[in-house]
N, C-alpha and C positions, 0 to 999 in steps of 0.2 A: 567477388574478388576479395581475396585474402592476403594480407601481409602479415607474415609471422615476425616476431620480434628476432627470432634466432637467426632468420634468413631475410632480414629487412631489406638489404640492398639487392640481393639477388631476385627477391619477389618483386620489387618496384621495377628492375630492369625487365623482367619477363613480362610484366604488365605493359610497360612502355613499348617493348617490342611487339606485343601482341596489338597495341593501338595502331602502330606504324603499319603493321600488316592488314589490319582489317579495320579502318575507321568506322565504317558503317555499323559494325556489330556493337561498337562502343556507343554510337549515336542511339541505336535502337534501346540498348542498356539504360542509357541516360533518359531517353523518352519514357520507358517503363517506370523508371524511378520518380520522374516528374508526375506521371499519372497517379502512382500510389500516394505520392505527396499530397496531391490536389484532393484526391479522394478520401484519403484517411487521415490527413493532418491538417485540417481546416482550423482557422483560429477559433471558430464557434465550437467545434468538437472539443479542442484543446481546453478552452475555458470551461466547457461543461464537465470534462473529466476532472479539472482542477477543482471545480466547485463541489462535485460529488464527493472527491477526496477529502476536502475540508469538513463537509458534513459528517462523512464517516468517522474521520479522525476526531472530531468534537463529541460525538457519540459514543465512541470508544473510550475517550478520556474519562467521561462521566461514569462510564460502566468500571473502569478501573479504580476510580475513586470511590465508587459505591462499595465495590468489593473489599478495598482495603480498609474502609471504615468499618463494614460489617465484620471483618476477620478482627480488627482492634477491639470492637465493642464485644464481639463474641469471647475474645480471650479474658476480657475484664470481668464479664458477666460469669463466665465458666470459674474464675478465680475465687469469686466469693458467694456463689450460689450453689446449693445442692444440684446434682446432676439431673434429678427429676423436674426440677423447676428450670433449669438453665436451658435445656434442650428446646422446650416449646417457646421460652422468652426469647432465646437467640434467633430462633426460626421468625416469630413476629417482629422482632427488632430487624432483622435482615430484610424482610418483606417492606418494612416502613421506609428503610433507608433507599432501598431500590425504587419504591414509588416517589420518594422524595427527590432523589438526584437523577434519576433516568427517565421514568415515565411522564413527569409533569414538566419536562422541558420541551 
């Protein structure tokens, strides 16, 4: 059941008339909703999803920091090293930063 903002009063009145006309249909709808709630929204499942999200966010943050640091170091190295030396040095430095900030956690 949907209530649009533009037709809020009319939509609610329509749903209330349908409820009065067929209360059993609404009871079945509520029962299906309860079953979905119980099967898909348990406290354990919810807490697992939150914990998984926190782990992913933490891992992503480390990666973002590593990439930002590698970019800054690369820009500095590129500013004062010849290109033929800067490329391999930047690549090695980026790998070291990744290992230090992402893989070792």
